[in-house]
C-alpha positions as CSV (number, residue, x, y, z in Angstrom):
1,M,-0.6,26.3,-17.5
2,C,-3.1,24.0,-15.5
3,R,-6.5,25.0,-14.8
4,T,-5.4,24.2,-11.3
5,A,-2.3,26.4,-11.1
6,G,-3.9,29.5,-12.8
7,A,-7.4,29.1,-10.2
8,V,-4.6,28.4,-7.3
9,K,-2.6,31.6,-8.1
10,E,-6.1,34.0,-8.9
11,V,-6.5,33.2,-4.9
12,I,-2.6,34.2,-3.6
13,N,-3.2,37.3,-5.8
14,Y,-6.6,38.4,-4.8
15,Y,-5.5,37.7,-1.2
16,A,-2.4,39.3,-1.8
17,N,-3.3,42.3,-3.4
18,K,-5.8,42.8,0.1
19,N,-2.7,42.7,2.2
20,S,-3.7,39.5,3.7
21,H,-1.7,36.4,3.8
22,V,-1.0,33.7,2.1
23,F,0.1,30.4,3.5
24,A,0.5,27.5,0.9
25,C,1.1,23.7,0.3
26,F,1.3,21.8,-2.3
27,I,2.3,17.7,-2.7
28,D,2.6,16.1,-6.3
29,L,0.5,12.9,-5.9
30,T,1.0,11.7,-9.8
31,K,2.7,9.1,-9.2
32,V,1.5,7.9,-5.7
33,F,-1.9,6.0,-7.8
34,D,1.8,3.8,-9.7
35,R,3.0,3.2,-6.0
36,V,-0.1,1.4,-3.8
37,N,0.9,-2.4,-2.9
38,Y,-2.5,-3.6,-3.8
39,W,-1.9,-7.0,-1.1
40,K,-1.3,-4.4,1.5
41,L,-4.1,-2.4,0.5
42,F,-6.6,-5.6,0.2
43,N,-5.8,-6.8,4.0
44,H,-6.9,-2.7,4.9
45,L,-10.2,-3.7,2.9
46,L,-10.8,-7.0,4.8
47,D,-9.6,-5.0,7.7
48,D,-12.2,-2.3,7.8
49,G,-15.1,-5.0,7.1
50,I,-15.4,-5.2,3.6
51,D,-16.9,-8.6,2.1
52,V,-14.3,-10.5,1.4
53,R,-16.1,-11.9,-1.9
54,L,-15.6,-8.1,-2.5
55,V,-12.1,-8.3,-2.2
56,R,-11.8,-11.8,-3.6
57,L,-12.9,-9.7,-7.1
58,L,-10.8,-6.9,-6.6
59,A,-7.5,-9.4,-5.8
60,H,-8.1,-11.2,-9.1
61,W,-9.4,-8.0,-11.0
62,Y,-6.0,-6.6,-10.0
63,A,-3.6,-9.3,-10.1
64,S,-4.2,-10.4,-13.8
65,Q,-4.5,-7.4,-15.5
66,Q,-2.2,-7.2,-18.1
67,V,-0.7,-3.8,-20.4
68,S,0.9,-3.4,-23.1
69,V,2.6,0.1,-24.2
70,L,1.8,1.6,-28.0
71,W,4.7,3.6,-28.8
72,N,4.1,5.3,-33.2
73,N,2.0,2.9,-34.2
74,I,4.2,-0.4,-32.7
75,R,2.8,-2.4,-30.0
76,S,4.9,-3.6,-26.7
77,L,4.0,-7.0,-25.8
78,P,1.8,-7.5,-22.6
79,F,2.9,-7.4,-19.3
80,T,1.8,-7.5,-15.2
81,V,1.0,-4.6,-13.3
82,N,2.4,-5.5,-9.9
83,N,1.4,-2.4,-8.2
84,G,-0.6,1.0,-8.7
85,T,-4.7,1.9,-8.6
86,K,-6.6,1.6,-11.8
87,Q,-5.5,5.4,-12.8
88,G,-9.4,6.7,-13.8
89,G,-10.7,4.8,-12.4
90,V,-14.2,5.2,-10.5
91,L,-12.6,3.1,-7.5
92,S,-9.0,4.7,-7.7
93,P,-9.2,7.5,-5.2
94,Y,-11.1,5.8,-2.9
95,L,-8.7,2.9,-2.7
96,F,-6.4,4.9,-3.1
97,T,-7.0,7.5,0.5
98,I,-7.3,4.1,2.0
99,P,-3.6,3.3,2.8
100,C,-3.5,7.5,3.4
101,L,-5.6,7.3,5.6
102,K,-4.8,4.9,7.8
103,K,-1.0,5.8,8.1
104,Q,-2.7,9.3,8.8
105,A,-4.8,7.6,11.7
106,K,-1.4,6.1,13.5
107,L,0.6,9.7,13.3
108,F,-2.2,11.0,15.3
109,L,-3.0,7.9,17.7
110,L,1.0,8.1,19.1
């Protein structure tokens, strides 16, 4: 069990033992980072007033990345990645949340 799940279980047990109601909602976002469309993301950045030079740099960085898979000490041929934010990158959480916040704002402005 991961640390987060253990902590959540402890919190639920704590309140349940005090005869309190516990309401929880879990959303699995593990694959969502892989589905972010670069070009929509870059348009959101431009719409938010981010300097076009920075957006161009990010676009070049993301559009030109190639990866390969290492399995059993055998490396695959490199291939281009067409969507998703870089996992483990310091900007990835920020870049991921931009489209989410835009969609959320549209829901509340209806």
